[in-house]
DRENDO-1510 file (C-alpha; in Angstrom, 1 decimal, always signed):
<recs>
REC; n; res; u; v; w
REC; 1; LEU; +66.6; -93.5; +59.7 .
REC; 2; THR; +68.4; -96.5; +61.3 .
REC; 3; LEU; +66.2; -96.3; +64.3 .
REC; 4; THR; +62.8; -96.2; +62.3 .
REC; 5; ALA; +64.2; -99.1; +60.2 .
REC; 6; ALA; +64.8; -101.1; +63.4 .
REC; 7; GLN; +61.5; -100.3; +64.7 .
REC; 8; SER; +59.9; -101.4; +61.4 .
REC; 9; MET; +61.9; -104.8; +61.7 .
REC; 10; GLY; +60.4; -105.1; +65.2 .
REC; 11; GLN; +56.9; -104.6; +64.1 .
REC; 12; PHE; +57.5; -107.2; +61.3 .
REC; 13; ILE; +58.8; -109.8; +63.7 .
REC; 14; SER; +56.0; -109.1; +66.1 .
REC; 15; ALA; +53.5; -109.6; +63.3 .
REC; 16; ILE; +55.1; -113.0; +62.4 .
REC; 17; LEU; +55.4; -114.5; +65.7 .
REC; 18; PRO; +52.5; -116.0; +67.6 .
REC; 19; SER; +53.4; -115.2; +71.1 .
REC; 20; LEU; +55.0; -112.5; +73.3 .
REC; 21; GLN; +57.4; -115.0; +74.9 .
REC; 22; LEU; +58.6; -116.3; +71.7 .
REC; 23; ALA; +59.1; -112.7; +70.4 .
REC; 24; LEU; +61.3; -111.8; +73.5 .
REC; 25; VAL; +63.6; -114.7; +72.7 .
REC; 26; ILE; +63.8; -114.3; +69.0 .
REC; 27; THR; +64.1; -110.6; +68.5 .
REC; 28; PRO; +67.0; -109.7; +70.6 .
REC; 29; THR; +68.9; -112.6; +69.2 .
REC; 30; ILE; +68.3; -111.4; +65.5 .
REC; 31; THR; +69.2; -107.8; +66.4 .
REC; 32; ILE; +72.4; -108.8; +68.1 .
REC; 33; PHE; +73.2; -110.9; +65.0 .
REC; 34; ILE; +72.4; -107.9; +62.7 .
REC; 35; PHE; +74.8; -105.5; +64.8 .
REC; 36; ILE; +77.6; -108.2; +64.6 .
REC; 37; VAL; +77.4; -108.6; +60.8 .
REC; 38; GLY; +76.7; -104.8; +60.5 .
REC; 39; GLY; +80.3; -103.8; +61.1 .
REC; 40; PHE; +80.1; -102.7; +64.8 .
REC; 41; TYR; +82.0; -105.5; +66.3 .
REC; 42; ILE; +83.8; -107.0; +63.3 .
REC; 43; PRO; +85.3; -104.7; +60.6 .
REC; 44; PHE; +83.8; -105.7; +57.0 .
REC; 45; SER; +87.5; -106.2; +56.1 .
REC; 46; ASN; +88.0; -108.9; +58.7 .
REC; 47; MET; +84.7; -110.5; +58.4 .
REC; 48; SER; +84.6; -114.2; +57.1 .
REC; 49; ALA; +83.5; -114.6; +53.5 .
REC; 50; GLY; +80.9; -117.1; +54.7 .
REC; 51; ILE; +79.0; -114.6; +56.6 .
REC; 52; SER; +80.0; -111.3; +54.9 .
REC; 53; TRP; +77.2; -111.5; +52.4 .
REC; 54; LEU; +74.7; -111.2; +55.5 .
REC; 55; LYS; +75.6; -107.6; +55.9 .
REC; 56; TRP; +73.5; -106.6; +53.0 .
REC; 57; LEU; +70.3; -107.8; +54.9 .
REC; 58; GLY; +70.5; -105.7; +58.1 .
REC; 59; PHE; +69.8; -102.1; +58.8 .
REC; 60; ALA; +72.8; -101.7; +60.9 .
REC; 61; THR; +75.1; -102.1; +58.0 .
REC; 62; TYR; +73.7; -99.1; +56.3 .
REC; 63; GLY; +73.3; -97.0; +59.4 .
REC; 64; TYR; +76.9; -97.6; +60.6 .
REC; 65; SER; +78.3; -97.2; +57.2 .
REC; 66; GLY; +76.4; -94.0; +56.5 .
REC; 67; LEU; +77.7; -92.6; +59.8 .
REC; 68; LEU; +81.4; -93.4; +59.1 .
REC; 69; VAL; +81.1; -92.0; +55.5 .
REC; 70; ASN; +79.5; -88.9; +56.7 .
REC; 71; GLU; +82.3; -88.4; +59.4 .
REC; 72; TYR; +85.5; -89.6; +57.6 .
REC; 73; HIS; +85.0; -89.4; +53.7 .
REC; 74; GLY; +87.1; -86.6; +52.3 .
REC; 75; ARG; +88.6; -85.5; +55.5 .
REC; 76; LEU; +92.0; -85.3; +57.0 .
REC; 77; ILE; +92.4; -86.3; +60.6 .
REC; 78; PRO; +95.1; -84.4; +62.5 .
REC; 79; CYS; +97.3; -86.3; +64.9 .
REC; 80; ALA; +98.7; -85.3; +68.2 .
REC; 81; ALA; +102.5; -85.0; +68.5 .
REC; 82; THR; +102.7; -87.9; +71.0 .
REC; 83; VAL; +100.6; -90.4; +69.3 .
REC; 84; LEU; +101.7; -92.9; +66.6 .
REC; 85; VAL; +98.9; -93.7; +64.2 .
REC; 86; SER; +98.7; -96.7; +62.0 .
REC; 87; VAL; +95.6; -97.4; +59.8 .
REC; 88; GLY; +95.7; -100.3; +57.2 .
REC; 89; THR; +98.8; -100.3; +55.4 .
REC; 90; SER; +99.9; -96.7; +56.0 .
REC; 91; SER; +101.6; -95.8; +59.2 .
REC; 92; GLU; +102.6; -92.3; +60.6 .
REC; 93; ALA; +100.5; -90.6; +57.9 .
REC; 94; CYS; +99.7; -87.3; +59.6 .
REC; 95; PRO; +97.2; -85.8; +58.9 .
REC; 96; LEU; +95.5; -89.2; +58.4 .
REC; 97; PRO; +93.3; -89.4; +55.4 .
REC; 98; GLY; +89.6; -90.3; +56.4 .
REC; 99; ASP; +89.2; -92.5; +53.3 .
REC; 100; ASP; +92.0; -94.6; +54.5 .
REC; 101; VAL; +90.1; -95.2; +57.8 .
REC; 102; LEU; +87.1; -96.3; +55.8 .
REC; 103; ALA; +89.1; -98.6; +53.7 .
REC; 104; SER; +90.6; -100.3; +56.9 .
REC; 105; LEU; +87.2; -100.8; +58.0 .
REC; 106; GLY; +86.1; -102.4; +54.9 .
REC; 107; ILE; +83.6; -99.7; +53.9 .
REC; 108; THR; +84.3; -99.5; +50.1 .
REC; 109; GLY; +82.3; -99.8; +47.0 .
REC; 110; LEU; +78.6; -99.3; +47.4 .
REC; 111; LEU; +78.8; -98.9; +51.3 .
REC; 112; SER; +81.1; -95.9; +50.8 .
REC; 113; ASP; +78.2; -94.0; +49.0 .
REC; 114; MET; +76.1; -91.9; +51.5 .
REC; 115; TRP; +73.0; -91.9; +49.4 .
REC; 116; PHE; +73.1; -95.6; +48.9 .
REC; 117; ASN; +73.0; -96.2; +52.6 .
REC; 118; ILE; +70.1; -93.7; +53.0 .
REC; 119; THR; +68.2; -95.3; +50.2 .
REC; 120; MET; +68.7; -98.8; +51.7 .
REC; 121; LEU; +67.5; -97.7; +55.0 .
REC; 122; ILE; +64.3; -96.4; +53.4 .
REC; 123; VAL; +63.8; -99.5; +51.3 .
REC; 124; LEU; +64.2; -101.7; +54.3 .
REC; 125; GLN; +61.6; -99.7; +56.1 .
REC; 126; ILE; +59.1; -99.8; +53.3 .
REC; 127; ILE; +59.7; -103.7; +52.9 .
REC; 128; PHE; +59.0; -104.3; +56.7 .
REC; 129; ARG; +56.1; -102.0; +56.8 .
REC; 130; VAL; +54.5; -103.4; +53.8 .
REC; 131; GLY; +55.1; -106.9; +55.0 .
REC; 132; THR; +53.9; -106.1; +58.5 .
REC; 133; TYR; +50.6; -104.6; +56.8 .
REC; 134; ILE; +50.1; -107.9; +54.7 .
REC; 135; LEU; +50.7; -110.0; +57.8 .
REC; 136; LEU; +48.1; -108.1; +59.8 .
REC; 137; ARG; +45.5; -107.9; +57.0 .
REC; 138; LYS; +45.8; -111.7; +56.8 .
REC; 139; THR; +45.2; -112.4; +60.5 .
REC; 140; ALA; +42.3; -109.9; +60.8 .
</recs>
């Protein structure tokens, strides 16, 4: 779903921009920015309040959050005997609760709901596809 949402965004941007050269400059910049505010590079819990609201606009947020919720929610992560584990405020908690990992990354509230993430990816695809269709119909 994340891939098709990204493709839909690419189609939408290509329908907006008048030239290939402009698209080759703007599209990677937008995509990297979406990845940055999507939690890949900066955990949501460490993100500045000034840009944290932008996470709701990008497909990467929902794909990444959905992946982590699928992997960690409700699971206990075993620790090796020689490894000291510290996540968030807890330390040396073995087995490590997966929900603590999610909380330390700032994946709480709506983002911790798998179905919300899936729904938002589908909604973004529909918005981008319908927007592309409208833009292409106007230029034809």
